[in-house]
One Martini backbone bead per residue (centre of mass of N, CA, C, O) as a GRO file, in nm:
protein
  229
    1MET     BB    1   1.133   1.911  -1.068
    2LYS     BB    2   1.178   1.651  -0.883
    3LYS     BB    3   1.158   1.300  -0.879
    4LEU     BB    4   0.952   1.117  -0.636
    5ALA     BB    5   0.971   0.784  -0.530
    6ILE     BB    6   0.733   0.594  -0.319
    7LEU     BB    7   0.752   0.311  -0.113
    8THR     BB    8   0.483   0.153   0.064
    9GLY     BB    9   0.396  -0.004   0.371
   10ALA     BB   10   0.268  -0.116   0.663
   11GLY     BB   11   0.449   0.084   0.838
   12MET     BB   12   0.307   0.346   0.749
   13SER     BB   13   0.014   0.264   0.909
   14ALA     BB   14   0.067   0.167   1.204
   15GLU     BB   15   0.040   0.454   1.355
   16SER     BB   16  -0.284   0.451   1.279
   17GLY     BB   17  -0.386   0.139   1.365
   18ILE     BB   18  -0.294  -0.064   1.147
   19ALA     BB   19  -0.274  -0.381   1.097
   20THR     BB   20  -0.055  -0.608   1.041
   21PHE     BB   21   0.037  -0.933   0.922
   22ARG     BB   22   0.350  -1.011   1.051
   23ASP     BB   23   0.330  -0.955   1.324
   24SER     BB   24   0.272  -1.076   1.638
   25ASP     BB   25  -0.030  -0.912   1.601
   26GLY     BB   26  -0.124  -1.006   1.338
   27LEU     BB   27  -0.358  -1.113   1.105
   28TRP     BB   28  -0.228  -1.403   1.046
   29ASN     BB   29  -0.297  -1.517   1.339
   30ASN     BB   30  -0.626  -1.528   1.271
   31TYR     BB   31  -0.560  -1.588   0.963
   32SER     BB   32  -0.559  -1.744   0.670
   33VAL     BB   33  -0.454  -1.684   0.367
   34ASP     BB   34  -0.632  -1.900   0.220
   35GLU     BB   35  -0.911  -1.794   0.337
   36VAL     BB   36  -0.882  -1.444   0.278
   37ALA     BB   37  -0.636  -1.421   0.017
   38THR     BB   38  -0.797  -1.599  -0.207
   39PRO     BB   39  -0.983  -1.727  -0.455
   40GLU     BB   40  -1.034  -1.999  -0.310
   41GLY     BB   41  -1.147  -1.882  -0.047
   42PHE     BB   42  -1.390  -1.738  -0.177
   43ALA     BB   43  -1.518  -1.993  -0.303
   44ALA     BB   44  -1.550  -2.152  -0.028
   45ASN     BB   45  -1.593  -1.860   0.167
   46PRO     BB   46  -1.737  -1.567   0.112
   47GLN     BB   47  -1.833  -1.470   0.391
   48LEU     BB   48  -1.561  -1.462   0.536
   49VAL     BB   49  -1.425  -1.261   0.345
   50LEU     BB   50  -1.628  -1.030   0.371
   51ASP     BB   51  -1.602  -0.998   0.678
   52PHE     BB   52  -1.303  -0.931   0.688
   53TYR     BB   53  -1.325  -0.665   0.506
   54ASN     BB   54  -1.544  -0.522   0.664
   55HIS     BB   55  -1.377  -0.491   0.920
   56ARG     BB   56  -1.139  -0.335   0.797
   57ARG     BB   57  -1.309  -0.099   0.696
   58ARG     BB   58  -1.415  -0.005   0.975
   59GLU     BB   59  -1.133   0.046   1.092
   60LEU     BB   60  -1.036   0.259   0.889
   61LEU     BB   61  -1.260   0.478   0.958
   62LYS     BB   62  -1.103   0.530   1.248
   63CYS     BB   63  -0.865   0.635   1.095
   64GLU     BB   64  -0.562   0.833   1.064
   65PRO     BB   65  -0.335   1.012   0.952
   66ASN     BB   66  -0.007   1.052   0.982
   67GLU     BB   67   0.286   1.231   0.980
   68GLY     BB   68   0.391   1.077   0.740
   69HIS     BB   69   0.168   1.132   0.541
   70ASN     BB   70   0.180   1.442   0.566
   71GLY     BB   71   0.478   1.474   0.475
   72LEU     BB   72   0.445   1.361   0.187
   73ALA     BB   73   0.238   1.569   0.094
   74ALA     BB   74   0.427   1.823   0.144
   75LEU     BB   75   0.645   1.750  -0.081
   76GLU     BB   76   0.482   1.875  -0.329
   77LYS     BB   77   0.615   2.162  -0.312
   78ASP     BB   78   0.924   2.035  -0.419
   79PHE     BB   79   0.793   1.777  -0.561
   80HIS     BB   80   0.742   1.502  -0.761
   81VAL     BB   81   0.503   1.284  -0.627
   82GLN     BB   82   0.514   0.918  -0.613
   83ILE     BB   83   0.299   0.685  -0.495
   84ILE     BB   84   0.378   0.345  -0.391
   85THR     BB   85   0.147   0.102  -0.272
   86GLN     BB   86   0.072  -0.187  -0.063
   87ASN     BB   87  -0.166  -0.049   0.042
   88VAL     BB   88  -0.536  -0.041   0.098
   89ASP     BB   89  -0.550   0.221   0.201
   90ASN     BB   90  -0.646   0.597   0.221
   91LEU     BB   91  -0.424   0.784   0.372
   92HIS     BB   92  -0.278   0.937   0.153
   93GLU     BB   93  -0.525   1.085   0.040
   94ARG     BB   94  -0.620   1.211   0.315
   95ALA     BB   95  -0.342   1.380   0.339
   96GLY     BB   96  -0.296   1.486   0.008
   97SER     BB   97  -0.212   1.299  -0.200
   98SER     BB   98  -0.216   1.300  -0.563
   99HIS     BB   99  -0.014   1.036  -0.622
  100VAL     BB  100  -0.162   0.708  -0.618
  101LEU     BB  101  -0.042   0.369  -0.622
  102HIS     BB  102  -0.213   0.058  -0.611
  103LEU     BB  103  -0.101  -0.266  -0.608
  104HIS     BB  104  -0.331  -0.423  -0.395
  105GLY     BB  105  -0.547  -0.221  -0.383
  106GLU     BB  106  -0.883  -0.122  -0.241
  107LEU     BB  107  -1.085  -0.115   0.032
  108MET     BB  108  -1.294   0.127  -0.083
  109LYS     BB  109  -1.344  -0.107  -0.299
  110ALA     BB  110  -1.508  -0.267  -0.571
  111CYS     BB  111  -1.574  -0.576  -0.758
  112SER     BB  112  -1.600  -0.804  -0.995
  113VAL     BB  113  -1.565  -1.142  -1.051
  114LYS     BB  114  -1.535  -1.087  -1.374
  115ASP     BB  115  -1.404  -0.778  -1.309
  116LYS     BB  116  -1.105  -0.656  -1.159
  117ASN     BB  117  -1.055  -0.363  -1.319
  118LYS     BB  118  -1.333  -0.256  -1.206
  119ALA     BB  119  -1.421   0.005  -0.989
  120PHE     BB  120  -1.613   0.063  -0.678
  121PRO     BB  121  -1.724   0.265  -0.460
  122ILE     BB  122  -1.741   0.277  -0.104
  123PRO     BB  123  -1.944   0.388   0.126
  124PRO     BB  124  -1.889   0.492   0.449
  125ASP     BB  125  -2.209   0.456   0.536
  126ASN     BB  126  -2.172   0.159   0.356
  127PRO     BB  127  -1.906  -0.071   0.400
  128ASP     BB  128  -2.050  -0.328   0.298
  129ILE     BB  129  -2.022  -0.657   0.168
  130ASN     BB  130  -2.267  -0.872   0.027
  131LEU     BB  131  -2.446  -1.122  -0.034
  132GLY     BB  132  -2.600  -1.013  -0.342
  133ASP     BB  133  -2.411  -0.807  -0.439
  134ILE     BB  134  -2.432  -0.634  -0.749
  135ALA     BB  135  -2.305  -0.583  -1.039
  136PRO     BB  136  -2.362  -0.453  -1.352
  137ASP     BB  137  -2.291  -0.758  -1.474
  138GLY     BB  138  -2.440  -0.962  -1.244
  139SER     BB  139  -2.223  -1.000  -1.032
  140GLN     BB  140  -2.045  -1.043  -0.768
  141LEU     BB  141  -1.915  -0.875  -0.523
  142ARG     BB  142  -1.577  -0.769  -0.439
  143PRO     BB  143  -1.288  -0.708  -0.338
  144TYR     BB  144  -1.036  -0.461  -0.430
  145ILE     BB  145  -0.811  -0.715  -0.433
  146VAL     BB  146  -0.491  -0.850  -0.435
  147TRP     BB  147  -0.444  -1.169  -0.436
  148PHE     BB  148  -0.310  -1.449  -0.389
  149GLY     BB  149  -0.230  -1.549  -0.727
  150GLU     BB  150  -0.250  -1.273  -0.844
  151SER     BB  151  -0.210  -1.027  -1.039
  152VAL     BB  152  -0.014  -0.715  -1.091
  153PRO     BB  153  -0.122  -0.473  -1.302
  154LYS     BB  154   0.060  -0.206  -1.182
  155ILE     BB  155   0.370  -0.269  -1.202
  156GLU     BB  156   0.457  -0.129  -1.469
  157GLU     BB  157   0.389   0.156  -1.380
  158ALA     BB  158   0.584   0.157  -1.140
  159VAL     BB  159   0.844   0.113  -1.297
  160GLY     BB  160   0.830   0.380  -1.454
  161TYR     BB  161   0.855   0.568  -1.208
  162VAL     BB  162   1.131   0.462  -1.107
  163GLU     BB  163   1.302   0.509  -1.366
  164LEU     BB  164   1.231   0.839  -1.352
  165SER     BB  165   1.361   0.884  -1.092
  166ASP     BB  166   1.572   1.079  -0.870
  167ILE     BB  167   1.422   0.951  -0.615
  168PHE     BB  168   1.423   0.681  -0.370
  169VAL     BB  169   1.164   0.548  -0.146
  170VAL     BB  170   1.141   0.348   0.155
  171ILE     BB  171   0.843   0.251   0.358
  172GLY     BB  172   0.752  -0.004   0.566
  173THR     BB  173   0.927  -0.249   0.427
  174SER     BB  174   1.082  -0.574   0.386
  175LEU     BB  175   1.115  -0.675   0.087
  176ASN     BB  176   0.938  -0.972   0.044
  177VAL     BB  177   0.728  -0.867  -0.169
  178TYR     BB  178   0.620  -0.980  -0.474
  179PRO     BB  179   0.705  -0.733  -0.704
  180ALA     BB  180   0.770  -0.480  -0.526
  181ALA     BB  181   1.069  -0.541  -0.435
  182GLY     BB  182   1.184  -0.510  -0.741
  183LEU     BB  183   1.193  -0.195  -0.774
  184LEU     BB  184   1.488  -0.147  -0.683
  185ASN     BB  185   1.610  -0.244  -0.973
  186TYR     BB  186   1.500   0.043  -1.129
  187VAL     BB  187   1.708   0.220  -1.030
  188GLN     BB  188   1.914   0.443  -1.117
  189ARG     BB  189   2.228   0.495  -1.139
  190GLY     BB  190   2.307   0.717  -0.863
  191LYS     BB  191   2.051   0.727  -0.719
  192PRO     BB  192   1.889   0.804  -0.449
  193ILE     BB  193   1.842   0.597  -0.146
  194PHE     BB  194   1.576   0.542   0.086
  195LEU     BB  195   1.527   0.378   0.419
  196ILE     BB  196   1.236   0.335   0.624
  197ASP     BB  197   1.308   0.157   0.934
  198PRO     BB  198   1.334   0.011   1.252
  199LYS     BB  199   1.421  -0.229   1.100
  200GLU     BB  200   1.593  -0.470   0.959
  201VAL     BB  201   1.694  -0.450   0.609
  202GLN     BB  202   1.750  -0.670   0.351
  203THR     BB  203   1.925  -0.592   0.026
  204GLY     BB  204   2.235  -0.620  -0.082
  205ARG     BB  205   2.311  -0.313  -0.049
  206THR     BB  206   2.532   0.000  -0.049
  207ASP     BB  207   2.331   0.259  -0.162
  208ILE     BB  208   2.175   0.291   0.112
  209LYS     BB  209   1.986   0.510   0.314
  210PHE     BB  210   1.934   0.478   0.650
  211ILE     BB  211   1.623   0.503   0.856
  212LYS     BB  212   1.577   0.404   1.196
  213LYS     BB  213   1.245   0.458   1.174
  214GLY     BB  214   0.955   0.552   1.181
  215ALA     BB  215   0.749   0.714   0.978
  216SER     BB  216   0.725   0.993   1.111
  217GLU     BB  217   1.025   1.039   1.189
  218GLY     BB  218   1.150   0.957   0.915
  219VAL     BB  219   1.021   1.183   0.741
  220LYS     BB  220   1.152   1.419   0.883
  221ILE     BB  221   1.440   1.338   0.809
  222LEU     BB  222   1.404   1.326   0.506
  223ILE     BB  223   1.333   1.622   0.457
  224GLU     BB  224   1.610   1.728   0.547
  225ARG     BB  225   1.784   1.562   0.337
  226LEU     BB  226   1.645   1.678   0.074
  227LYS     BB  227   1.753   1.974   0.088
  228GLY     BB  228   2.052   1.873  -0.029
  229LEU     BB  229   1.940   1.774  -0.341
   0.00000   0.00000   0.00000
């Protein structure tokens, strides 16, 4: 069974109703990155940061996986599929994907401010983190999110998956955010690369097969093209 590594970004979940950060109506238009997505922002105003992620968590609970998520899960019948996602939602898992690596953390988990590597599930029926909510080590709980300025601890694991893949797929990301964007450089020479995005994505490479569609339609086309490989 061939190994299929798939990198997904915000465009993967946009059709499910999850707002992206960089589009014209994106989240960064309402909040400054420095305010809600950095350790310094959390130190300066933890209540604002907790409120921001509490709201995002409640919005996620209203969303469902789209046909793109479902299509990737279905590929497990014919391929060993490893999802590497920049998204913090859990829609890949809810669609049925068995192997999902979250580079930037998970919205439905919390961690201690003293130890960002140990995560605790957040129950859907009580999805808020509040000031005074304490981790087992006695420190304040915070979102289990990799903020700007923090290291991406799972990037080396992701590199390993890409290096071993027989086919590499990119869906719904502009490839502007590093280190995730650099995963493209670890695909073995001659291995097929597909990129699904309705917008123009500049890669500087000539060996990529582009599918200029949204996630749901693009994954349908991808599935057909994979049948010949």
